[in-house]
py3Dmol code that shows the C-alpha trace and the ligand (Angstrom):
import py3Dmol

protein = """\
ATOM      1  CA  MET A   1    -123.417 -85.026-291.044  1.00  0.00           C
ATOM      2  CA  ARG A   2    -123.744 -83.775-287.490  1.00  0.00           C
ATOM      3  CA  ILE A   3    -120.661 -83.216-285.354  1.00  0.00           C
ATOM      4  CA  TYR A   4    -120.987 -83.042-281.583  1.00  0.00           C
ATOM      5  CA  LYS A   5    -117.974 -81.815-279.695  1.00  0.00           C
ATOM      6  CA  ALA A   6    -117.580 -83.445-276.301  1.00  0.00           C
ATOM      7  CA  LYS A   7    -115.429 -82.128-273.491  1.00  0.00           C
ATOM      8  CA  ASP A   8    -113.757 -85.439-272.778  1.00  0.00           C
ATOM      9  CA  TYR A   9    -114.206 -89.211-272.962  1.00  0.00           C
ATOM     10  CA  LYS A  10    -116.956 -89.276-270.331  1.00  0.00           C
ATOM     11  CA  ASP A  11    -118.901 -86.539-272.079  1.00  0.00           C
ATOM     12  CA  MET A  12    -118.484 -88.288-275.454  1.00  0.00           C
ATOM     13  CA  SER A  13    -119.738 -91.540-273.935  1.00  0.00           C
ATOM     14  CA  ARG A  14    -122.757 -89.845-272.363  1.00  0.00           C
ATOM     15  CA  LYS A  15    -123.726 -88.028-275.543  1.00  0.00           C
ATOM     16  CA  ALA A  16    -123.478 -91.207-277.613  1.00  0.00           C
ATOM     17  CA  ALA A  17    -125.336 -93.235-274.972  1.00  0.00           C
ATOM     18  CA  ASN A  18    -128.105 -90.642-275.091  1.00  0.00           C
ATOM     19  CA  ILE A  19    -128.516 -91.153-278.822  1.00  0.00           C
ATOM     20  CA  LEU A  20    -128.526 -94.950-278.477  1.00  0.00           C
ATOM     21  CA  SER A  21    -131.056 -94.844-275.662  1.00  0.00           C
ATOM     22  CA  ALA A  22    -133.290 -92.486-277.615  1.00  0.00           C
ATOM     23  CA  GLN A  23    -133.234 -95.093-280.402  1.00  0.00           C
ATOM     24  CA  ILE A  24    -134.230 -97.847-277.950  1.00  0.00           C
ATOM     25  CA  ILE A  25    -136.999 -95.736-276.420  1.00  0.00           C
ATOM     26  CA  MET A  26    -138.398 -94.678-279.814  1.00  0.00           C
ATOM     27  CA  LYS A  27    -138.237 -98.232-281.187  1.00  0.00           C
ATOM     28  CA  PRO A  28    -137.994-100.827-278.398  1.00  0.00           C
ATOM     29  CA  ASP A  29    -137.551-103.700-280.874  1.00  0.00           C
ATOM     30  CA  CYS A  30    -134.783-101.964-282.816  1.00  0.00           C
ATOM     31  CA  THR A  31    -131.669-103.619-284.233  1.00  0.00           C
ATOM     32  CA  LEU A  32    -128.477-102.006-283.009  1.00  0.00           C
ATOM     33  CA  GLY A  33    -125.152-102.536-284.741  1.00  0.00           C
ATOM     34  CA  LEU A  34    -122.498-102.594-282.028  1.00  0.00           C
ATOM     35  CA  ALA A  35    -118.772-102.016-281.891  1.00  0.00           C
ATOM     36  CA  THR A  36    -115.864-103.057-279.709  1.00  0.00           C
ATOM     37  CA  GLY A  37    -112.495-101.450-278.936  1.00  0.00           C
ATOM     38  CA  SER A  38    -111.708 -99.110-276.074  1.00  0.00           C
ATOM     39  CA  SER A  39    -113.830 -96.220-277.403  1.00  0.00           C
ATOM     40  CA  PRO A  40    -117.336 -97.624-276.721  1.00  0.00           C
ATOM     41  CA  ILE A  41    -116.700 -98.973-273.211  1.00  0.00           C
ATOM     42  CA  GLY A  42    -117.893 -95.731-271.581  1.00  0.00           C
ATOM     43  CA  ILE A  43    -121.097 -95.832-273.636  1.00  0.00           C
ATOM     44  CA  TYR A  44    -121.873 -99.358-272.484  1.00  0.00           C
ATOM     45  CA  ASP A  45    -121.187 -98.388-268.868  1.00  0.00           C
ATOM     46  CA  GLN A  46    -123.575 -95.458-269.202  1.00  0.00           C
ATOM     47  CA  LEU A  47    -126.306 -97.590-270.794  1.00  0.00           C
ATOM     48  CA  VAL A  48    -125.950-100.131-267.972  1.00  0.00           C
ATOM     49  CA  GLU A  49    -126.309 -97.339-265.409  1.00  0.00           C
ATOM     50  CA  TRP A  50    -129.516 -96.090-267.014  1.00  0.00           C
ATOM     51  CA  TYR A  51    -130.816 -99.661-267.276  1.00  0.00           C
ATOM     52  CA  LYS A  52    -130.180-100.186-263.556  1.00  0.00           C
ATOM     53  CA  LYS A  53    -132.054 -96.993-262.773  1.00  0.00           C
ATOM     54  CA  GLY A  54    -135.012 -98.380-264.699  1.00  0.00           C
ATOM     55  CA  ASP A  55    -134.752 -95.884-267.540  1.00  0.00           C
ATOM     56  CA  LEU A  56    -133.884 -98.393-270.273  1.00  0.00           C
ATOM     57  CA  ASP A  57    -135.310-101.721-271.312  1.00  0.00           C
ATOM     58  CA  PHE A  58    -133.345-104.016-273.624  1.00  0.00           C
ATOM     59  CA  SER A  59    -135.839-106.891-273.606  1.00  0.00           C
ATOM     60  CA  GLU A  60    -136.896-106.426-277.223  1.00  0.00           C
ATOM     61  CA  VAL A  61    -133.593-105.144-278.615  1.00  0.00           C
ATOM     62  CA  THR A  62    -131.583-107.139-281.161  1.00  0.00           C
ATOM     63  CA  THR A  63    -127.869-106.516-281.635  1.00  0.00           C
ATOM     64  CA  VAL A  64    -125.427-107.403-284.402  1.00  0.00           C
ATOM     65  CA  ASN A  65    -121.748-106.762-283.916  1.00  0.00           C
ATOM     66  CA  LEU A  66    -119.462-105.388-286.548  1.00  0.00           C
ATOM     67  CA  ASP A  67    -116.665-107.887-286.355  1.00  0.00           C
ATOM     68  CA  GLU A  68    -114.886-110.745-284.631  1.00  0.00           C
ATOM     69  CA  TYR A  69    -111.376-112.168-284.722  1.00  0.00           C
ATOM     70  CA  LYS A  70    -111.096-115.378-286.693  1.00  0.00           C
ATOM     71  CA  GLY A  71    -109.754-118.247-284.631  1.00  0.00           C
ATOM     72  CA  LEU A  72    -110.471-116.930-281.128  1.00  0.00           C
ATOM     73  CA  PRO A  73    -112.901-119.033-279.095  1.00  0.00           C
ATOM     74  CA  LYS A  74    -115.763-117.246-277.315  1.00  0.00           C
ATOM     75  CA  ASP A  75    -114.183-117.757-273.900  1.00  0.00           C
ATOM     76  CA  ASN A  76    -110.926-116.065-274.924  1.00  0.00           C
ATOM     77  CA  ASP A  77    -110.970-112.749-273.093  1.00  0.00           C
ATOM     78  CA  GLN A  78    -109.899-110.935-276.271  1.00  0.00           C
ATOM     79  CA  SER A  79    -112.740-112.257-278.393  1.00  0.00           C
ATOM     80  CA  TYR A  80    -115.381-109.687-279.194  1.00  0.00           C
ATOM     81  CA  TYR A  81    -117.991-112.167-277.963  1.00  0.00           C
ATOM     82  CA  TYR A  82    -116.329-112.051-274.531  1.00  0.00           C
ATOM     83  CA  PHE A  83    -116.024-108.257-274.681  1.00  0.00           C
ATOM     84  CA  MET A  84    -119.688-107.719-275.476  1.00  0.00           C
ATOM     85  CA  HIS A  85    -120.866-110.038-272.697  1.00  0.00           C
ATOM     86  CA  LYS A  86    -118.536-108.436-270.191  1.00  0.00           C
ATOM     87  CA  HIS A  87    -119.333-104.824-271.021  1.00  0.00           C
ATOM     88  CA  LEU A  88    -123.014-104.995-271.947  1.00  0.00           C
ATOM     89  CA  PHE A  89    -124.954-108.201-272.550  1.00  0.00           C
ATOM     90  CA  ASP A  90    -124.427-109.774-269.118  1.00  0.00           C
ATOM     91  CA  ARG A  91    -125.316-106.511-267.355  1.00  0.00           C
ATOM     92  CA  VAL A  92    -128.700-105.701-268.908  1.00  0.00           C
ATOM     93  CA  ASN A  93    -131.950-107.539-269.662  1.00  0.00           C
ATOM     94  CA  ILE A  94    -131.153-108.259-273.303  1.00  0.00           C
ATOM     95  CA  ASN A  95    -132.232-111.635-274.652  1.00  0.00           C
ATOM     96  CA  PRO A  96    -128.913-113.444-275.354  1.00  0.00           C
ATOM     97  CA  ASN A  97    -130.584-115.188-278.304  1.00  0.00           C
ATOM     98  CA  LYS A  98    -130.968-111.800-279.945  1.00  0.00           C
ATOM     99  CA  THR A  99    -127.297-110.826-279.687  1.00  0.00           C
ATOM    100  CA  TYR A 100    -125.328-111.739-282.783  1.00  0.00           C
ATOM    101  CA  LEU A 101    -121.647-111.721-283.664  1.00  0.00           C
ATOM    102  CA  PRO A 102    -119.680-113.426-286.414  1.00  0.00           C
ATOM    103  CA  ASN A 103    -118.571-116.879-285.290  1.00  0.00           C
ATOM    104  CA  GLY A 104    -114.791-116.601-285.011  1.00  0.00           C
ATOM    105  CA  MET A 105    -114.447-120.360-284.696  1.00  0.00           C
ATOM    106  CA  GLU A 106    -115.989-121.083-288.088  1.00  0.00           C
ATOM    107  CA  MET A 107    -112.920-121.698-290.219  1.00  0.00           C
ATOM    108  CA  ASP A 108    -114.870-121.819-293.478  1.00  0.00           C
ATOM    109  CA  SER A 109    -114.836-118.089-294.333  1.00  0.00           C
ATOM    110  CA  LYS A 110    -117.251-118.399-297.213  1.00  0.00           C
ATOM    111  CA  LYS A 111    -119.806-120.201-295.083  1.00  0.00           C
ATOM    112  CA  GLU A 112    -119.518-117.765-292.152  1.00  0.00           C
ATOM    113  CA  THR A 113    -119.610-114.558-294.201  1.00  0.00           C
ATOM    114  CA  GLN A 114    -122.654-115.798-296.076  1.00  0.00           C
ATOM    115  CA  ARG A 115    -124.389-116.812-292.842  1.00  0.00           C
ATOM    116  CA  TYR A 116    -123.766-113.418-291.240  1.00  0.00           C
ATOM    117  CA  THR A 117    -124.792-111.469-294.350  1.00  0.00           C
ATOM    118  CA  GLU A 118    -128.062-113.416-294.539  1.00  0.00           C
ATOM    119  CA  LEU A 119    -128.643-112.995-290.825  1.00  0.00           C
ATOM    120  CA  ILE A 120    -128.402-109.186-291.054  1.00  0.00           C
ATOM    121  CA  GLN A 121    -130.732-109.215-294.052  1.00  0.00           C
ATOM    122  CA  SER A 122    -133.222-111.412-292.196  1.00  0.00           C
ATOM    123  CA  LEU A 123    -133.321-108.859-289.360  1.00  0.00           C
ATOM    124  CA  GLY A 124    -134.488-106.249-291.849  1.00  0.00           C
ATOM    125  CA  GLY A 125    -131.314-104.191-291.613  1.00  0.00           C
ATOM    126  CA  ILE A 126    -129.705-102.165-288.844  1.00  0.00           C
ATOM    127  CA  ASP A 127    -131.540 -99.204-287.325  1.00  0.00           C
ATOM    128  CA  MET A 128    -128.494 -97.628-285.726  1.00  0.00           C
ATOM    129  CA  GLN A 129    -124.846 -98.599-286.173  1.00  0.00           C
ATOM    130  CA  LEU A 130    -122.251 -97.563-283.623  1.00  0.00           C
ATOM    131  CA  LEU A 131    -118.699 -97.237-284.962  1.00  0.00           C
ATOM    132  CA  GLY A 132    -115.249 -96.556-283.606  1.00  0.00           C
ATOM    133  CA  ILE A 133    -112.409 -95.716-285.953  1.00  0.00           C
ATOM    134  CA  GLY A 134    -108.924 -97.176-286.302  1.00  0.00           C
ATOM    135  CA  HIS A 135    -105.847 -94.945-286.632  1.00  0.00           C
ATOM    136  CA  ASN A 136    -105.639 -95.844-290.293  1.00  0.00           C
ATOM    137  CA  GLY A 137    -109.310 -95.019-290.890  1.00  0.00           C
ATOM    138  CA  HIS A 138    -110.638 -98.543-290.629  1.00  0.00           C
ATOM    139  CA  ILE A 139    -114.224 -99.078-289.537  1.00  0.00           C
ATOM    140  CA  GLY A 140    -115.098-102.534-288.289  1.00  0.00           C
ATOM    141  CA  PHE A 141    -112.062-104.285-289.711  1.00  0.00           C
ATOM    142  CA  ASN A 142    -112.318-102.765-293.181  1.00  0.00           C
ATOM    143  CA  GLU A 143    -108.702-101.910-293.737  1.00  0.00           C
ATOM    144  CA  PRO A 144    -107.425 -99.242-296.179  1.00  0.00           C
ATOM    145  CA  GLY A 145    -107.826-100.392-299.761  1.00  0.00           C
ATOM    146  CA  THR A 146    -110.929-102.514-299.091  1.00  0.00           C
ATOM    147  CA  SER A 147    -113.572-102.115-301.787  1.00  0.00           C
ATOM    148  CA  PHE A 148    -116.604-100.093-300.739  1.00  0.00           C
ATOM    149  CA  GLU A 149    -118.736-102.802-302.370  1.00  0.00           C
ATOM    150  CA  LYS A 150    -118.020-105.534-299.834  1.00  0.00           C
ATOM    151  CA  ASP A 151    -120.579-107.194-297.630  1.00  0.00           C
ATOM    152  CA  VAL A 152    -119.502-109.325-294.638  1.00  0.00           C
ATOM    153  CA  HIS A 153    -116.069-110.755-295.440  1.00  0.00           C
ATOM    154  CA  CYS A 154    -112.916-112.200-293.965  1.00  0.00           C
ATOM    155  CA  VAL A 155    -109.928-109.832-293.825  1.00  0.00           C
ATOM    156  CA  ASP A 156    -106.201-110.104-293.316  1.00  0.00           C
ATOM    157  CA  LEU A 157    -105.422-107.525-290.649  1.00  0.00           C
ATOM    158  CA  THR A 158    -102.773-104.946-291.543  1.00  0.00           C
ATOM    159  CA  GLN A 159     -99.565-104.703-289.545  1.00  0.00           C
ATOM    160  CA  ASP A 160    -100.812-101.307-288.396  1.00  0.00           C
ATOM    161  CA  THR A 161    -103.932-102.784-286.827  1.00  0.00           C
ATOM    162  CA  ILE A 162    -102.028-105.716-285.331  1.00  0.00           C
ATOM    163  CA  GLU A 163     -99.650-103.190-283.722  1.00  0.00           C
ATOM    164  CA  ALA A 164    -102.542-101.019-282.475  1.00  0.00           C
ATOM    165  CA  ASN A 165    -104.361-104.003-280.991  1.00  0.00           C
ATOM    166  CA  LYS A 166    -101.391-105.794-279.477  1.00  0.00           C
ATOM    167  CA  ARG A 167    -101.859-103.796-276.247  1.00  0.00           C
ATOM    168  CA  PHE A 168    -104.719-106.192-275.478  1.00  0.00           C
ATOM    169  CA  PHE A 169    -102.660-109.347-276.084  1.00  0.00           C
ATOM    170  CA  ALA A 170     -99.504-110.772-274.520  1.00  0.00           C
ATOM    171  CA  SER A 171     -97.558-109.860-277.688  1.00  0.00           C
ATOM    172  CA  ALA A 172     -98.103-108.876-281.341  1.00  0.00           C
ATOM    173  CA  ASP A 173     -97.625-112.567-282.244  1.00  0.00           C
ATOM    174  CA  ASP A 174    -100.728-113.418-280.242  1.00  0.00           C
ATOM    175  CA  VAL A 175    -102.981-110.995-282.172  1.00  0.00           C
ATOM    176  CA  PRO A 176    -105.036-113.010-284.675  1.00  0.00           C
ATOM    177  CA  LYS A 177    -104.073-112.279-288.268  1.00  0.00           C
ATOM    178  CA  GLN A 178    -107.578-112.458-289.666  1.00  0.00           C
ATOM    179  CA  ALA A 179    -111.060-111.295-288.745  1.00  0.00           C
ATOM    180  CA  TYR A 180    -114.635-111.420-289.983  1.00  0.00           C
ATOM    181  CA  THR A 181    -116.180-108.003-290.462  1.00  0.00           C
ATOM    182  CA  MET A 182    -119.272-106.356-291.838  1.00  0.00           C
ATOM    183  CA  GLY A 183    -118.249-104.744-295.107  1.00  0.00           C
ATOM    184  CA  ILE A 184    -118.540-101.079-295.987  1.00  0.00           C
ATOM    185  CA  LYS A 185    -121.652-101.913-297.967  1.00  0.00           C
ATOM    186  CA  THR A 186    -123.253-103.552-294.901  1.00  0.00           C
ATOM    187  CA  ILE A 187    -122.360-100.545-292.745  1.00  0.00           C
ATOM    188  CA  MET A 188    -123.641 -98.047-295.314  1.00  0.00           C
ATOM    189  CA  HIS A 189    -127.014 -99.832-295.330  1.00  0.00           C
ATOM    190  CA  ALA A 190    -127.569 -98.961-291.657  1.00  0.00           C
ATOM    191  CA  LYS A 191    -130.311 -96.360-291.331  1.00  0.00           C
ATOM    192  CA  LYS A 192    -128.330 -94.239-288.865  1.00  0.00           C
ATOM    193  CA  ILE A 193    -124.653 -94.233-288.013  1.00  0.00           C
ATOM    194  CA  VAL A 194    -122.971 -92.899-284.881  1.00  0.00           C
ATOM    195  CA  LEU A 195    -119.172 -92.711-284.924  1.00  0.00           C
ATOM    196  CA  ILE A 196    -117.215 -91.962-281.778  1.00  0.00           C
ATOM    197  CA  ALA A 197    -113.602 -90.897-281.411  1.00  0.00           C
ATOM    198  CA  ASN A 198    -111.518 -89.614-278.568  1.00  0.00           C
ATOM    199  CA  GLY A 199    -107.940 -88.645-277.890  1.00  0.00           C
ATOM    200  CA  ILE A 200    -105.284 -86.750-279.774  1.00  0.00           C
ATOM    201  CA  LYS A 201    -104.108 -89.842-281.687  1.00  0.00           C
ATOM    202  CA  LYS A 202    -107.407 -89.939-283.567  1.00  0.00           C
ATOM    203  CA  ALA A 203    -107.269 -86.262-284.613  1.00  0.00           C
ATOM    204  CA  PRO A 204    -105.458 -86.663-287.988  1.00  0.00           C
ATOM    205  CA  ILE A 205    -107.683 -89.523-289.133  1.00  0.00           C
ATOM    206  CA  ILE A 206    -110.884 -87.724-288.118  1.00  0.00           C
ATOM    207  CA  GLN A 207    -109.805 -84.786-290.260  1.00  0.00           C
ATOM    208  CA  LYS A 208    -109.006 -87.046-293.242  1.00  0.00           C
ATOM    209  CA  ALA A 209    -112.112 -89.198-292.907  1.00  0.00           C
ATOM    210  CA  PHE A 210    -114.646 -86.402-292.648  1.00  0.00           C
ATOM    211  CA  PHE A 211    -113.001 -83.571-294.582  1.00  0.00           C
ATOM    212  CA  GLY A 212    -110.649 -85.328-296.982  1.00  0.00           C
ATOM    213  CA  PRO A 213    -111.434 -87.072-300.262  1.00  0.00           C
ATOM    214  CA  VAL A 214    -113.711 -90.107-300.234  1.00  0.00           C
ATOM    215  CA  THR A 215    -111.328 -92.955-300.952  1.00  0.00           C
ATOM    216  CA  PRO A 216    -110.958 -96.662-300.083  1.00  0.00           C
ATOM    217  CA  GLN A 217    -107.540 -95.673-298.679  1.00  0.00           C
ATOM    218  CA  VAL A 218    -109.495 -94.092-295.792  1.00  0.00           C
ATOM    219  CA  PRO A 219    -112.414 -96.514-295.315  1.00  0.00           C
ATOM    220  CA  ALA A 220    -114.332 -94.202-292.951  1.00  0.00           C
ATOM    221  CA  SER A 221    -114.379 -91.457-295.609  1.00  0.00           C
ATOM    222  CA  ILE A 222    -117.306 -93.231-297.294  1.00  0.00           C
ATOM    223  CA  LEU A 223    -119.452 -92.068-294.376  1.00  0.00           C
ATOM    224  CA  GLN A 224    -119.478 -88.605-295.959  1.00  0.00           C
ATOM    225  CA  LEU A 225    -121.940 -90.113-298.447  1.00  0.00           C
ATOM    226  CA  HIS A 226    -124.334 -91.522-295.851  1.00  0.00           C
ATOM    227  CA  ASN A 227    -127.352 -89.356-295.124  1.00  0.00           C
ATOM    228  CA  ASP A 228    -127.571 -89.866-291.358  1.00  0.00           C
ATOM    229  CA  VAL A 229    -124.185 -89.811-289.672  1.00  0.00           C
ATOM    230  CA  THR A 230    -123.440 -88.357-286.259  1.00  0.00           C
ATOM    231  CA  LEU A 231    -119.831 -87.894-285.230  1.00  0.00           C
ATOM    232  CA  ILE A 232    -119.297 -87.520-281.501  1.00  0.00           C
ATOM    233  CA  ALA A 233    -115.729 -86.735-280.610  1.00  0.00           C
ATOM    234  CA  ASP A 234    -113.856 -85.094-277.798  1.00  0.00           C
ATOM    235  CA  GLU A 235    -111.949 -81.841-278.215  1.00  0.00           C
ATOM    236  CA  GLU A 236    -108.653 -83.638-278.773  1.00  0.00           C
ATOM    237  CA  ALA A 237    -109.995 -85.843-281.573  1.00  0.00           C
ATOM    238  CA  LEU A 238    -111.465 -82.762-283.249  1.00  0.00           C
ATOM    239  CA  SER A 239    -108.335 -80.677-282.861  1.00  0.00           C
ATOM    240  CA  CYS A 240    -107.193 -81.040-286.507  1.00  0.00           C
ATOM    241  CA  LEU A 241    -110.440 -79.671-287.936  1.00  0.00           C
TER     242      LEU A 241
END
"""
ligand_1 = """\
16
GLP
C -110.604 -102.448 -283.613
C -112.065 -102.698 -283.968
C -112.732 -101.467 -284.502
C -112.446 -100.284 -283.598
C -110.968 -100.029 -283.585
C -110.568 -98.818 -282.754
O -109.734 -102.637 -284.663
N -112.231 -103.748 -284.911
O -114.130 -101.700 -284.600
O -113.134 -99.156 -284.033
O -110.325 -101.170 -283.054
O -110.361 -99.196 -281.430
P -110.266 -98.207 -280.221
O -111.650 -97.774 -279.940
O -109.705 -99.047 -279.112
O -109.358 -97.110 -280.630
"""
view = py3Dmol.view(width=600, height=400)
view.addModel(protein, "pdb")
view.setStyle({"model": 0}, {"cartoon": {"style": "trace"}})
view.addModel(ligand_1, "xyz")
view.setStyle({"model": 1}, {"stick": {}})
view.zoomTo()
view.show()
């Protein structure tokens, strides 16, 4: 595992964007696994800036997102579909037909998780997966206690996650209670993984995830067993190491 210490959020975003753009330059038709949340917004802004300067070309890139709330339509401004279009897809020359997310409006969980699992397989796997991390160690929406063996599945969000994500909704009651997410197994199959974290609130979980025991109670701890993980975090997020 490589750990890059960034000065602050902007520096973290730039370093991570550099790694993603190197991936796109080295393999223009790569498949990127993308993440949502507040952490990656700076990365997407940086990628857009480089695209506008003519330094990046997304025309052959395929993307698959980690997760999506179940029950939120695409035009809901809290859906991850909306987020990805707003922060990246609508601002670069990516082919919208090559941008994939779970379909939050498919109520048949079995059907949707199978479709998304098969889709990722049909793309030949993920070249580089970007991850954020939840305060409880979740990656994607794999909450503590989730089996490491799971592929794409439907999860009941924990109260912890609902509380953490309610800042984006009118109230905690408006946060969806379920989500579709790539499983730990899907994530571990990615060839390269880049995890970003910033801020003092992430410091205890970064310590546990990367230096504590590997346990389903801390889903991100499984990344210790992946052979190509890069952690990019700011000084605050690394302050418990
Ligand atoms: C959500 C997402 C995760 C993300 C996490 C952390 O729960 N499903 O993919 O990593 O939030 O979000 P933030 O980056 O806002 O701290």
